C-alpha positions, 0 to 999 in steps of 0.5 A: 717215820721216814728214814730222814726224820728218824735220822734227824731225831737221832742226831738231835737226841745224840746232841742232847744226851750223847752217842751211847744213849742215842744208839740205844734209843734208836735201836729201841725205836726201830724195835717198837716200830717193827712190833707195833700192830695197832688197828683202830676198829670203828664201832658197828652200826648195831652198837651205835644204835644201841647207845643212841637208844640207851641215851634216849631212854636216859634223856626221857627220865631227865637223868642225862648229864650235860657236857660242854665241849670247849674248843679254842679256834685259831685259823683252823683249816676248814677241812679239819674244822668240819671233821672236828665239829662233825665228830661232836655232832655224830656222838651217840649221846645227845646232851651236849653243847659245843663251845667254840672260842675263835681268836681268828682275825675273821669270823668263820662262815663255815661255823655260822652255817653249823650254828644255824643247823644245830643250836647246841653249837655256840660260837664266840668270836673273840675280840683279841687273841690272848693265847691258848690259855686265855682263849680257852678260859673264855670258852669255859666261862661260857660253858653251861654243862655239868661237865666240861671236856677239852678238844683241840681244834683239829682233832676228832672224838670217837662217836661213843666218847660222851656216852662212855663218859656219861656211863662213868658219871651215872655209875658214881651217882647211883653208887653214892645215891646222888641226884645232882651232878655237881655233887658227883665225887668224880672230878676228872675222867680221862680215856685212852687215845691214839694218833691219826694221819689223815694223809695215810688214813692211818691210826697209830701209837695207841696210848693205853693209859693206866688207872690214875697214877700220881707219880707217873703223872708227875713224870709226864702228862700221860692224861692228855686226851680225852678228858672231862672235868666237873664244871665247878672244878675247871671253872675255879682252877682254869688255865694259867697263861704262864704255862702256855704250851703245857697249860693242860698239864698244869690244870691236870696237876692242880686238879689231881694233886688237890684231890690226892694230897689233900684228900685220901687217895682220890679213889672216887674222884679220878676215873680212867676209861680204857678205850680210845675215845680221842684221835690226835691228828698228826702226820706220821712222817713229820711228827718228831722231825724237829723235837726241839721245836716245842722246847718252850712247852717242855720247859713250861711242863717242868715249871708246872710240876715244880710249882705245883709241888711247891704249892703243897709245901714239897721242896724238890728239884724237877729235872728233865729226862733225856726224853723231851716232856718227861721229868724226874723229881729229886726230893730235897729232904727225905721223901717220907718227910716230904710225901706223907702219902708214900709208904715205901720206895723201891728200885730196879733189879739188874742182872749180869746180862744188863737186863731188868730182872725185877723190882716192880710188881703188879698185884698178880705178881707179874714183874714189869719190864722184866727182860728189858735191856737196862738202856731201853726206856720202855717204849713210846711212853718211856715207862721203864725210866720214870717214877711211878706208883705201883702195887709192890716193889722188891725188898732187895732194893726197898726203902720203907717209911720208918714207922712201918718197920714193925709191919715189915717184921710181921710179914718177913719174919726178920727186922727191916734195916734202912740201907741209908742209916743202918750200920755195917754189921746190921746191913750185912745181917739183913742182906744175908737173911734176904739172900737165904730166901727163894724167889717165891718167898721174896715175891710173897713178902713183896706182895704182902707189903704192897697189900699192907700199904694199900690197906693203910692208904699209902702209895708204893713208888718205884724209882728206876734210878735206884738200882741193885745188881744181882 
């Protein structure tokens, strides 16, 4: 990012959030830019040839899932349009159709030439421009694939994108002994992504995403690109025009909330591929020069979270965080009465040096964000300041579902006391017992409680606005 654009972003941030937060945001941004060491490595010709051969063998048996890639077009520059189409044609996996729904005033001669050369490319010139949601819906209606993927008109797929998506689907089909793709449990698959500046031939801002994390998704649209959905699901849900600007976020929320709040944990329904399969075209020098230019999209995202939670009977307030496009849910009533899927909620431990000392843990006991300045947000995806699911939280700042108090006693060896309802004496005794434990003993209890939550099919949520100073 240029010095001029960095200054513009800092000034805009300061106007929204104040000087002190802006100072630390700028300091963290400088540190991130300095430490970013990302390189996208193209697949070797040998690997590409191997994938093509594997696809050929699969196609000969009739077991190749068909993908529809839906792209809404609107006055797309020809060089970008060509690169986007070529990225689909160059897939190592061949059973696809590219559905182009063009709302431009004039038909594209370039696309017509592609259609003549490859019958898998379907071109529909729309009679009106009804906005991104409706234009995309018209493409979805034309799609004939088993799974439908979404691609922006100026972005690029990696050559192995559909091959990797197919592997996940086929693995699920074999595991469940299924023969019809519409019966596959997997309703949504997403991959990692990066940004691409073609002016500098530079790949940057690698977004390595976690496995499905409901509360993290409720905080921001981390799923984004590249995503495919089972055709029956996306054709039923479709995009909703009222959320234009965040229409994909609204769609992902509905598809995942439907699975996670109506069905057990969605373990077999939502899959993540930890490979970059999508290059998002941006210009590094101007990406964030005017972050407020899409305020309508951020507001649409906030509305989508609120409305989707309301549709599941969850009464809450959704507020925007200082970082645009990131949100926080404040539950109007007790969270455990609102969210039957949550077993416990934990917060952030902060030491006397103003750094994170613990509070959120991985299965192996690793403490996430440990040592980070408390004013930092956790990088480009601001992971250290958003609510999210995790393996375990810390008993020193944990709220437990009331009916699980017995579980706590069995694991910790003493009674759990709710910080919000316990009387002074019981709270004092409870804290004194915890304070007698070593760090190793506390971590063991934390992880055991996390294991028990998973065994019961309950989520553990980390809320960074719950803070205990140690």
